[in-house]
C-alpha positions in Angstrom: -24.3 -59.6 -50.0 -25.6 -56.6 -48.1 -25.0 -52.9 -49.1 -25.3 -50.1 -46.5 -25.4 -46.5 -47.3 -25.2 -43.8 -44.6 -26.6 -40.3 -44.9 -27.5 -37.2 -42.8 -24.2 -36.2 -41.6 -23.0 -32.6 -41.7 -21.4 -29.6 -39.8 -23.3 -28.2 -36.9 -22.8 -26.1 -33.9 -22.7 -27.5 -30.5 -26.2 -28.2 -29.0 -27.6 -28.9 -32.5 -29.1 -32.2 -33.7 -28.7 -34.6 -36.5 -30.6 -37.7 -37.8 -28.3 -40.1 -39.5 -29.8 -42.7 -41.8 -28.6 -46.2 -43.0 -30.2 -47.7 -46.0 -29.6 -51.4 -46.3 -30.2 -53.3 -49.7 -29.2 -56.6 -51.1 -29.8 -59.8 -49.2 -30.9 -58.4 -45.9 -33.0 -61.3 -44.6 -30.4 -62.8 -42.4 -29.4 -59.5 -40.8 -30.2 -59.8 -37.1 -28.4 -56.7 -35.7 -27.7 -53.2 -36.9 -25.2 -50.9 -35.3 -23.6 -47.6 -35.3 -20.0 -47.0 -34.8 -17.8 -43.8 -35.0 -14.2 -43.1 -35.4 -12.5 -39.7 -34.7 -9.1 -38.9 -36.2 -6.3 -40.8 -34.5 -8.7 -42.9 -32.4 -10.0 -46.4 -32.5 -13.4 -47.2 -33.9 -16.1 -47.3 -31.1 -19.5 -48.7 -31.1 -22.1 -46.2 -29.9 -25.6 -47.9 -30.5 -27.2 -51.1 -31.7 -30.7 -52.4 -32.4 -31.9 -56.0 -32.8 -33.9 -56.3 -36.2 -36.5 -58.8 -35.1 -37.9 -56.8 -32.1 -36.2 -53.5 -32.3 -34.4 -53.7 -28.9 -32.1 -50.6 -28.7 -28.9 -50.1 -26.8 -26.6 -47.1 -26.4 -23.4 -46.9 -24.7 -23.3 -44.8 -21.4 -21.4 -42.0 -23.0 -24.1 -41.0 -25.4 -27.2 -42.4 -23.4 -29.8 -39.7 -23.3 -28.6 -37.9 -26.5 -28.4 -40.7 -29.0 -31.4 -42.8 -30.0 -31.3 -45.6 -32.5 -34.4 -46.8 -34.3 -35.5 -48.7 -37.4 -38.1 -48.6 -40.2 -38.2 -52.3 -41.2 -40.4 -51.7 -44.2 -37.8 -49.3 -45.5 -34.8 -51.4 -44.4 -33.5 -48.4 -42.8 -32.0 -47.6 -39.5 -31.7 -44.1 -37.9 -29.5 -42.6 -35.3 -31.0 -39.5 -33.8 -28.3 -37.3 -32.1 -29.3 -34.5 -29.9 -27.3 -31.9 -27.9 -24.3 -32.5 -30.1 -20.9 -31.9 -28.5 -17.5 -31.1 -30.1 -16.3 -34.6 -29.0 -19.0 -36.2 -31.2 -17.1 -35.2 -34.2 -16.2 -38.4 -36.1 -17.0 -40.5 -39.1 -20.2 -42.3 -38.3 -20.5 -45.9 -39.7 -23.5 -48.1 -40.1 -22.9 -51.8 -39.6 -25.0 -55.0 -40.0 -24.5 -58.3 -38.2 -25.8 -61.7 -39.1 -26.1 -62.8 -35.4 -28.1 -61.1 -32.6 -25.3 -61.1 -30.2 -23.4 -58.5 -32.1 -26.1 -56.1 -30.6 -25.0 -56.9 -27.0 -22.3 -54.8 -25.3 -19.6 -54.4 -25.6 -20.1 -53.6 -29.4 -17.3 -54.9 -31.3 -16.4 -54.3 -34.8 -15.5 -57.7 -35.7 -18.9 -59.1 -34.8 -20.4 -57.1 -37.6 -20.3 -58.4 -41.2 -21.2 -55.5 -43.5 -20.1 -51.7 -43.2 -21.2 -48.5 -44.9 -19.0 -46.0 -46.3 -19.6 -43.5 -43.4 -21.0 -40.2 -43.0 -19.1 -37.3 -41.4 -20.4 -35.4 -38.4 -18.6 -32.3 -37.4 -19.6 -30.3 -34.3 -18.1 -26.8 -33.7 -18.0 -24.9 -30.5 
């Protein structure tokens, strides 16, 4: 079993930055992909970024490219999402997810391809 705990969310003004963290624990040796998803009220959950664990190959969707950067610290079993130039439309609950197969990192990012989920951390951006 794998446990994921997100942190780093908060309320910020448009244009600000946040760094979200996802700490993984438990049996993590078979995790090949880590991803970040977000869900705004009344909307479907959408994947925004992923990273392959073995080589750290990052991916982000076009809508956030240039503002969102995913990275990992393998020694700490932690994945990060650096978010810059925040926009009100970024307001959502952000979830960390872990997948047992590398293909989960390939676009499109699909929730059902991930096996473990964190509780989420709220990001609220005001104008």
